[in-house]
Residue, then its C-alpha position, 0 to 999 in steps of 0.5 A: m197902517r204904514k209907519i214912518s221913521l225919521v232917519e237922521q243924517k250922521t255927520p262923520r266926526l273929524k279928528p281935530q287938527k293938531k297944531v304943529a310948529a317947528y323950532a330951529r337954531v343956528s349958533k353962528d351968524t355965518e352965511r352957511l348956517m344962515h342957509s341951513a336955518s333957511a332950509q330948515v324953515s322951508y322943510y318944516s313949513d312944507l312938511i307941516q302944511k302937507k299933512p292933512d291932520w296938522q295945522y301950521a303953527g309956524v316955525y320959530v328960529d333963533y339965529g346966532i345964539t348958543g343953545t347952552s342957555v334959554s336966555g337970549r333965545d327970544e324965539f324959543k321963549r315965544m314958542l314956549a309962551d305959545c305952547e302955554d296959550r295952547k297955540i301949539d300941540i306938537i313941536l318938531t325940531k331937527s335934533i336935541s342939540r338944536f333944541a338945547r345943549n344944557t341937559v337940565d334946561l332940556l329936561e325941565t322944558v320937555r317935562h313942562l311941555k309934556d305936562i301941558g300936553v305938548e309933544v316934542r319930536f326930535e327928528e334926527q334921533n327919532i325921539s318923541t317926548m310922549s313915548g315911553n322911553g323918550e325921556l330916558m333917551l333924551t337924558i342920555l343924548a342931551s348929556f352928549a350934546q352938552e359935553e360936545s358944546y363944552s368940548i367945542s368951547e374948550n378947544s376954542k379957548w385953547g386955540i386962542r391961547k396958542r395964538f397968543 
């Protein structure tokens, strides 16, 4: 007697897509910087949508706002809220100075995001917050970004005083 076996079709399991967003910030409302922000939006939109394992979660942009504080950066705050709501798994940003120019704010934000499972990738410095040495590199480079911001501010004040 012949034996009949049921062969079940196995469907391949696809890895779930990562929800990826980008963050850009320009500190002044000049035409050149507005063009830079627009270029970043286009670049990140294309980059995210071309990757088959990524799902586009948007590009958040703050215009004409300093990175020395989180206050006043509405898009940054909205992005963080979306991370809390699990709408974002990965944040791409051009550089540390675009994300934050305050070392304490940067590290607190990145640590919190890491705790809730959100990775931040800084393209210029080639740093991922999920890598082993990511936080060490961030601490060092964020200190430089903060000092650069302070130096720019002091130079501007000096120029104003000299013009008087």
